[in-house]
C-alpha positions as CSV (number, residue, x, y, z in Angstrom):
1,M,10.2,1.2,24.1
2,Y,7.9,-1.7,22.9
3,F,10.2,-4.5,23.3
4,S,13.3,-5.6,25.4
5,D,16.8,-5.2,24.0
6,S,17.2,-8.9,24.3
7,E,14.1,-9.5,21.9
8,W,15.2,-7.1,19.2
9,D,17.1,-9.0,16.6
10,M,17.4,-6.5,13.8
11,A,20.8,-5.3,14.1
12,F,20.7,-3.2,11.0
13,I,17.8,-0.8,12.4
14,S,17.3,0.4,16.0
15,Q,13.9,-0.3,17.6
16,A,13.2,3.2,18.0
17,D,13.9,3.9,14.3
18,F,11.8,1.1,13.1
19,V,8.9,2.1,15.3
20,K,9.1,5.7,14.2
21,H,9.1,4.6,10.5
22,V,6.2,2.4,10.9
23,K,4.3,5.0,13.0
24,D,5.0,7.7,10.5
25,T,3.5,5.4,7.6
26,F,0.6,4.2,9.7
27,L,-0.3,7.8,10.8
28,S,-0.1,9.0,7.1
29,M,-2.6,6.4,6.2
30,V,-4.9,7.1,9.1
31,D,-4.9,10.8,8.1
32,K,-5.9,10.0,4.6
33,K,-8.8,7.9,5.9
34,S,-9.8,10.7,8.4
35,R,-10.1,13.3,5.7
36,I,-13.3,11.6,4.8
37,A,-14.8,12.8,7.8
38,N,-18.6,12.7,7.2
39,V,-21.2,11.3,4.7
40,K,-20.9,14.3,2.5
41,E,-17.2,13.7,1.8
42,F,-17.8,10.0,1.6
43,N,-20.3,10.8,-1.2
44,A,-18.5,13.6,-2.8
45,N,-17.9,11.7,-6.1
46,K,-21.0,9.6,-5.7
47,I,-20.7,6.2,-4.3
48,D,-22.0,3.3,-6.5
49,A,-25.0,1.8,-4.8
50,I,-25.4,-0.7,-7.4
51,K,-21.9,-2.1,-7.2
52,L,-21.9,-2.0,-3.3
53,T,-25.1,-4.1,-3.2
54,F,-23.2,-6.7,-5.4
55,D,-20.2,-6.4,-3.0
56,M,-22.4,-6.7,0.1
57,F,-23.9,-10.3,-1.0
58,L,-20.8,-11.5,-3.0
59,N,-18.4,-10.9,-0.1
60,G,-20.9,-11.4,2.8
61,L,-20.1,-7.8,4.1
62,D,-22.4,-6.2,6.8
63,K,-23.1,-2.5,6.6
64,R,-20.2,-1.5,8.6
65,E,-17.8,-3.7,6.6
66,L,-19.3,-2.3,3.4
67,V,-18.7,1.3,4.5
68,N,-15.2,0.6,5.5
69,S,-14.3,-1.3,2.3
70,E,-15.6,1.6,0.4
71,L,-13.6,4.0,2.4
72,I,-10.4,1.9,1.8
73,R,-11.2,1.8,-2.1
74,Q,-11.5,5.7,-2.0
75,I,-8.1,6.1,-0.5
76,D,-6.5,3.1,-2.0
77,K,-4.2,5.1,-4.4
78,S,-2.8,7.5,-1.8
79,V,-2.4,4.7,0.7
80,T,-0.5,2.5,-2.0
81,N,1.8,5.5,-2.2
82,D,2.4,5.4,1.5
83,I,3.3,1.7,1.2
84,G,5.8,2.6,-1.5
85,K,7.4,5.3,0.7
86,F,7.5,2.7,3.6
87,H,9.6,0.4,1.4
88,Q,12.0,3.2,0.3
89,D,12.3,5.4,3.3
90,I,13.2,2.6,5.8
91,F,16.7,2.9,4.0
92,N,17.2,6.2,5.6
93,Y,17.8,4.4,8.8
94,I,20.1,1.8,7.3
95,T,23.9,2.7,7.4
96,G,25.4,3.8,4.0
97,W,21.9,4.3,2.2
98,I,20.3,7.4,1.1
99,V,16.8,8.2,-0.4
100,P,17.7,10.9,-3.1
101,K,15.3,13.7,-3.6
102,K,15.5,13.0,-7.4
103,G,17.1,10.5,-9.5
104,F,17.2,6.9,-8.3
105,D,15.0,5.6,-5.5
106,L,18.0,4.3,-3.4
107,E,21.7,4.9,-3.6
108,N,24.8,3.7,-1.7
109,A,27.7,5.6,-2.9
110,E,30.2,3.6,-1.0
111,K,29.0,0.3,-2.6
112,G,28.3,2.0,-6.0
113,I,24.8,0.6,-6.0
114,Y,21.9,2.4,-7.7
115,V,18.3,1.1,-7.3
116,E,15.1,1.5,-9.0
117,L,12.4,0.2,-6.5
118,K,9.1,-1.3,-8.0
119,N,6.3,-2.9,-5.9
120,K,5.5,-5.9,-8.2
121,H,6.9,-7.8,-11.1
122,N,4.0,-7.1,-13.4
123,T,3.3,-3.6,-12.7
124,M,5.6,-2.3,-15.4
125,N,4.4,-2.5,-19.0
126,S,7.0,-2.9,-21.9
127,A,7.5,0.9,-22.3
128,S,8.1,1.6,-18.7
129,S,10.5,-1.4,-18.5
130,Q,12.5,-0.2,-21.3
131,K,12.5,3.3,-19.9
132,T,13.7,2.0,-16.5
133,Y,16.3,-0.3,-18.0
134,M,17.7,2.6,-20.2
135,N,18.0,4.7,-17.0
136,L,20.2,2.0,-15.4
137,Q,22.0,1.6,-18.5
138,H,22.7,5.3,-18.7
139,K,24.2,5.2,-15.2
140,L,26.4,2.4,-16.0
141,L,27.7,4.2,-19.1
142,R,28.9,7.1,-16.8
143,D,30.2,4.9,-14.2
144,S,31.3,1.4,-15.3
145,N,31.9,0.2,-11.6
146,A,28.4,0.9,-10.7
147,T,26.0,-1.7,-10.1
148,C,22.3,-0.9,-10.9
149,M,19.4,-2.8,-9.8
150,L,15.7,-3.2,-10.3
151,V,14.5,-4.2,-6.9
152,E,10.9,-5.8,-6.6
153,I,9.1,-6.0,-3.5
154,I,6.7,-8.7,-4.8
155,A,8.8,-10.6,-7.1
156,K,8.0,-14.2,-8.6
157,R,10.7,-15.7,-6.8
158,S,13.8,-14.8,-4.6
159,Q,16.5,-13.7,-6.9
160,N,19.4,-11.7,-7.9
161,I,20.0,-12.2,-11.6
162,P,20.9,-10.1,-14.7
163,W,18.0,-8.2,-15.8
164,V,17.1,-9.5,-19.4
165,I,14.8,-7.3,-21.4
166,S,13.5,-7.3,-25.0
167,V,13.6,-4.2,-27.1
168,N,12.1,-4.6,-30.5
169,G,12.5,-8.4,-30.4
170,E,16.1,-8.2,-29.5
171,Q,17.2,-9.2,-25.9
172,F,19.6,-7.1,-23.8
173,N,21.3,-7.9,-20.6
174,H,24.5,-6.8,-18.6
175,E,26.0,-8.2,-15.5
176,R,25.8,-5.0,-13.7
177,I,22.2,-4.3,-14.3
178,R,20.5,-6.7,-12.0
179,R,16.9,-7.8,-11.1
180,V,16.6,-8.4,-7.5
181,S,14.0,-9.6,-5.1
182,I,13.5,-7.4,-1.9
183,D,14.8,-10.3,0.3
184,K,18.0,-10.5,-1.7
185,F,18.2,-6.8,-1.5
186,Y,17.9,-6.5,2.2
187,E,20.7,-9.1,2.4
188,I,23.0,-6.9,0.1
189,A,22.1,-3.7,2.0
190,T,22.5,-5.0,5.5
191,G,24.6,-8.1,5.4
192,D,21.9,-10.1,7.1
193,E,20.3,-12.7,4.8
194,Q,17.2,-13.0,7.0
195,A,16.9,-9.2,7.2
196,F,13.7,-8.8,5.2
197,K,12.2,-11.8,7.0
198,K,12.8,-10.1,10.3
199,V,11.0,-7.0,9.1
200,C,8.0,-8.9,8.2
201,S,8.2,-10.8,11.5
202,W,8.0,-7.6,13.5
203,L,5.8,-5.4,11.4
204,P,2.5,-6.7,12.5
205,I,2.8,-6.5,16.1
206,V,4.4,-3.0,15.8
207,I,1.3,-1.9,13.8
208,K,-1.1,-3.5,16.2
209,R,0.4,-1.7,19.2
210,L,0.4,1.6,17.4
211,A,-3.2,1.0,16.4
212,D,-4.0,0.2,20.1
213,E,-2.7,3.6,21.1
214,L,-5.0,5.5,19.0
215,E,-8.2,6.6,20.8
216,T,-10.3,7.7,18.0
217,V,-13.8,6.7,16.7
218,P,-13.3,4.8,13.5
219,Q,-14.4,6.9,10.4
220,D,-16.6,4.0,9.3
221,V,-18.6,4.2,12.5
222,K,-19.1,8.0,12.1
223,I,-20.1,7.7,8.4
224,L,-22.4,4.7,9.0
225,Y,-24.3,6.6,11.8
226,E,-24.9,9.6,9.4
227,I,-26.0,7.1,6.4
228,T,-28.4,5.5,8.5
229,E,-30.0,8.8,9.6
230,K,-31.5,8.9,6.1
231,S,-33.7,5.8,6.6
232,D,-34.6,3.2,8.8
233,F,-33.2,0.8,6.2
234,F,-29.5,0.8,5.5
235,L,-29.9,-0.1,1.8
236,K,-32.4,2.4,1.2
237,S,-30.1,5.1,2.8
238,L,-27.2,3.8,0.4
239,Y,-29.5,4.2,-2.8
240,M,-30.6,7.7,-1.6
241,L,-27.0,8.7,-1.5
242,T,-26.3,7.6,-5.1
243,F,-29.6,8.5,-6.6
244,E,-30.8,11.3,-4.5
245,A,-31.5,13.6,-7.6
246,Y,-33.6,11.0,-9.3
247,N,-37.3,11.3,-9.2
248,D,-39.2,9.6,-6.5
249,F,-36.2,7.8,-4.9
250,N,-37.3,9.0,-1.5
251,D,-40.1,6.5,-1.9
252,L,-38.0,3.7,-3.0
253,E,-39.2,0.3,-1.5
254,F,-37.2,-2.9,-1.9
255,K,-39.1,-6.1,-2.9
256,Y,-39.0,-8.7,-0.1
257,R,-37.6,-6.3,2.4
258,D,-38.1,-8.7,5.3
259,E,-36.1,-11.3,3.5
260,L,-33.2,-8.9,2.8
261,E,-33.2,-7.9,6.5
262,Q,-33.0,-11.5,7.7
263,S,-29.7,-11.8,5.8
264,G,-28.2,-10.1,8.9
265,L,-26.0,-7.7,6.8
266,F,-28.2,-4.7,7.3
């Protein structure tokens, strides 16, 4: 147990379940990052040394930070999927809710609520919005007592309103097809109007303590070591990875190398 029972203020989910859920997500992300185990895998799809050079100076990244940012970029899509599952699967631990294997993202049969969960208000284009709306509308046609929701993790504002959608210039809405921000949905799901705020307040310290338990050498350190074996100058090593098959790149010399090294980034 990480925290005392008196500290734990999320009555809708036990400390053990919350820590387990965060740990499952965190370890999944760590696993994806660890799959890029060496410089060969790091460069499997050819890193872009030109872009990384701009990134280094634009964002003030030293060589380790640069390698780490490229690692993150390479696994970003799969990690984004992990975050989506984090938001969805946490409801497996909240009474009355299920995460179906197919169909809606979340369901509560007792309350008659069916949910499509989206990360951000602007991630759906017109076609996907219409498709999602029609899916909710179809459920309502089969069950007039149902309440169907588009729940957005990052909405423009806190809200629980009818979802108004435009199809071929004509607006449609129905009182039982709702557009709901994640904080309002947590309130509906748990009965606690502060529920999502509490999740956010506990999440960083749980992740921090989980990270402290891991006794592994960070992947960026391993890969950085292998990169720097190619040359005594990090930037040259980087370009040799991208352009190793180009003529004479083993002899690449940078203009004003001393000035570059004085930047402290290499």
